[in-house]
C-alpha positions as CSV (number, residue, x, y, z in Angstrom):
1,X,-9.5,8.6,11.1
2,X,-10.5,8.3,14.8
3,X,-13.1,11.1,14.4
4,X,-14.7,9.1,11.6
5,X,-15.0,6.1,13.8
6,X,-17.0,8.1,16.3
7,X,-19.6,8.7,13.5
8,X,-20.3,5.0,12.9
9,X,-23.8,4.1,14.2
10,X,-23.8,2.4,17.5
11,X,-25.7,-0.6,16.1
12,X,-22.9,-1.3,13.6
13,X,-20.2,-0.8,16.3
14,X,-21.9,-3.3,18.6
15,X,-22.0,-5.9,15.8
16,X,-18.3,-5.8,15.3
17,X,-16.4,-8.9,16.5
18,X,-13.7,-8.7,19.2
19,X,-10.9,-9.0,16.7
20,X,-12.1,-6.5,14.2
21,X,-10.1,-3.3,14.0
22,X,-9.8,0.0,12.1
23,X,-6.6,1.1,10.3
24,X,-5.9,4.8,10.2
25,X,-4.1,5.0,6.8
26,X,-2.5,8.4,7.7
27,X,-0.6,7.2,10.7
28,X,-0.7,3.4,10.5
29,X,-2.4,3.2,13.9
30,X,-4.8,0.4,14.6
31,X,-7.9,0.9,16.7
32,X,-10.4,-1.5,18.2
33,X,-13.3,-1.4,20.6
34,X,-12.9,-2.6,24.1
35,X,-15.5,-5.1,24.9
36,X,-18.5,-3.4,26.5
37,X,-17.2,0.0,25.7
38,X,-18.3,2.5,23.0
39,X,-14.9,4.1,22.7
40,X,-12.2,3.1,20.2
41,X,-8.7,2.5,21.7
42,X,-5.4,2.5,19.9
43,X,-3.8,-0.9,20.3
44,X,-0.9,-0.9,17.8
45,X,0.7,0.5,14.7
46,X,1.5,-1.5,11.5
47,X,4.7,0.4,10.7
48,X,3.3,1.7,7.4
49,X,1.4,4.8,6.4
50,X,-0.3,5.9,3.2
51,X,1.6,8.6,1.2
52,X,-0.5,11.7,0.9
53,X,-0.4,15.4,0.0
54,X,0.5,18.1,2.4
55,X,-3.1,19.2,2.7
56,X,-4.1,15.7,3.6
57,X,-1.3,15.6,6.2
58,X,-2.5,18.8,7.8
59,X,-6.0,17.4,8.0
60,X,-4.7,14.2,9.5
61,X,-2.9,16.2,12.2
62,X,-6.2,17.9,13.1
63,X,-7.8,14.4,13.5
64,X,-5.0,13.1,15.7
65,X,-6.5,11.5,18.9
66,X,-6.0,13.4,22.2
67,X,-2.9,12.4,23.9
68,X,-0.9,11.7,20.8
69,X,2.0,14.2,20.8
70,X,3.6,15.8,17.8
71,X,6.8,13.7,18.4
72,X,4.8,10.4,18.4
73,X,3.0,11.4,15.2
74,X,6.2,12.7,13.4
75,X,7.4,9.2,12.7
76,X,4.6,8.9,10.2
77,X,4.9,12.3,8.5
78,X,3.3,11.9,5.1
79,X,5.1,12.9,1.8
80,X,3.7,14.5,-1.3
81,X,2.5,11.9,-3.8
82,X,4.9,11.6,-6.8
83,X,5.7,9.0,-9.4
84,X,9.4,9.0,-8.8
85,X,12.0,9.7,-6.2
86,X,15.8,9.9,-5.7
87,X,17.3,6.8,-4.2
88,X,20.6,7.4,-2.3
89,X,23.1,4.7,-1.4
90,X,23.4,4.3,2.3
91,X,26.8,5.6,3.7
92,X,27.8,2.2,5.0
93,X,26.8,0.4,1.8
94,X,28.4,2.7,-0.8
95,X,30.4,-0.3,-2.3
96,X,27.7,-2.9,-2.2
97,X,27.9,-5.2,-5.2
98,X,24.3,-4.5,-6.3
99,X,24.8,-0.8,-6.6
100,X,28.5,-0.8,-7.7
101,X,29.1,1.6,-10.5
102,X,25.9,3.5,-9.9
103,X,26.0,7.2,-8.9
104,X,25.5,7.9,-5.2
105,X,22.0,9.2,-6.0
106,X,19.8,7.8,-8.8
107,X,16.2,8.2,-10.0
108,X,13.7,5.4,-9.4
109,X,10.0,5.1,-10.0
110,X,7.9,5.5,-6.9
111,X,4.3,4.5,-7.6
112,X,3.7,2.9,-4.2
113,X,1.0,4.3,-2.0
114,X,2.3,2.9,1.3
115,X,5.5,3.9,3.0
116,X,7.4,2.5,6.0
117,X,7.8,4.8,9.1
118,X,11.4,4.0,9.9
119,X,14.4,2.1,8.7
120,X,14.0,-1.6,8.6
121,X,15.3,-3.5,11.7
122,X,18.3,-5.9,11.7
123,X,19.0,-8.4,10.2
124,X,17.5,-6.5,7.2
125,X,20.2,-4.4,5.6
126,X,19.2,-1.2,3.9
127,X,21.3,-0.6,0.7
128,X,19.6,2.5,-0.6
129,X,16.9,4.9,0.8
130,X,14.9,7.9,-0.2
131,X,12.5,10.5,1.2
132,X,9.8,7.8,0.4
133,X,11.6,5.2,2.6
134,X,13.9,2.2,1.9
135,X,14.4,1.5,-1.8
136,X,16.8,-1.5,-1.7
137,X,17.1,-3.9,1.2
138,X,18.8,-7.2,1.6
139,X,18.1,-10.2,3.9
140,X,20.7,-12.8,3.4
141,X,20.5,-13.9,-0.3
142,X,17.2,-12.1,-0.8
143,X,17.1,-8.6,-2.3
144,X,14.0,-6.4,-1.9
145,X,13.3,-3.4,-4.2
146,X,10.6,-0.8,-3.6
147,X,10.6,0.0,-7.3
148,X,10.0,-1.8,-10.5
149,X,12.8,-2.1,-13.1
150,X,12.1,0.1,-16.1
151,X,13.9,1.1,-19.3
152,X,13.0,4.7,-18.4
153,X,15.1,4.4,-15.3
154,X,18.3,2.8,-16.5
155,X,19.8,2.4,-13.0
156,X,16.9,0.2,-12.0
157,X,17.8,-2.2,-14.8
158,X,21.4,-2.2,-13.6
159,X,20.4,-3.2,-10.1
160,X,18.1,-6.0,-11.3
161,X,20.7,-7.3,-13.8
162,X,23.4,-7.6,-11.1
163,X,21.3,-10.1,-9.1
């Protein structure tokens, strides 16, 4: 977090190259030092954040840099770590061929540690989503899954076998 950056010894900070940066895993924010300045400045966001427990989320909120409002930070609200989640077909993709015959909501494994902040931009088409982010996306002939196919989760086998 940004508060941790301020604890890095000045000698180490001064040895960092101009293109070196720090990633805040809780928010996805990228920080770098301005040349000749000791302060870290936010310069971007990677669009991902690490999933974490509620306690970790509250601690991250306390570490939030000054000037970052609640609405700015809410895009990266962390979720509780879990090993599975419920994928739900997107309203406008209920009849998509890859999920045809599946229930509107189905259980998938969710062992990923990083989650996206928002829905994917066009031309990426989201087919199914969950509280942990997009689960099935399509880009032309390419299908992307956020989960692994497993016999334990029969619907995941159905999705993969349709492709």
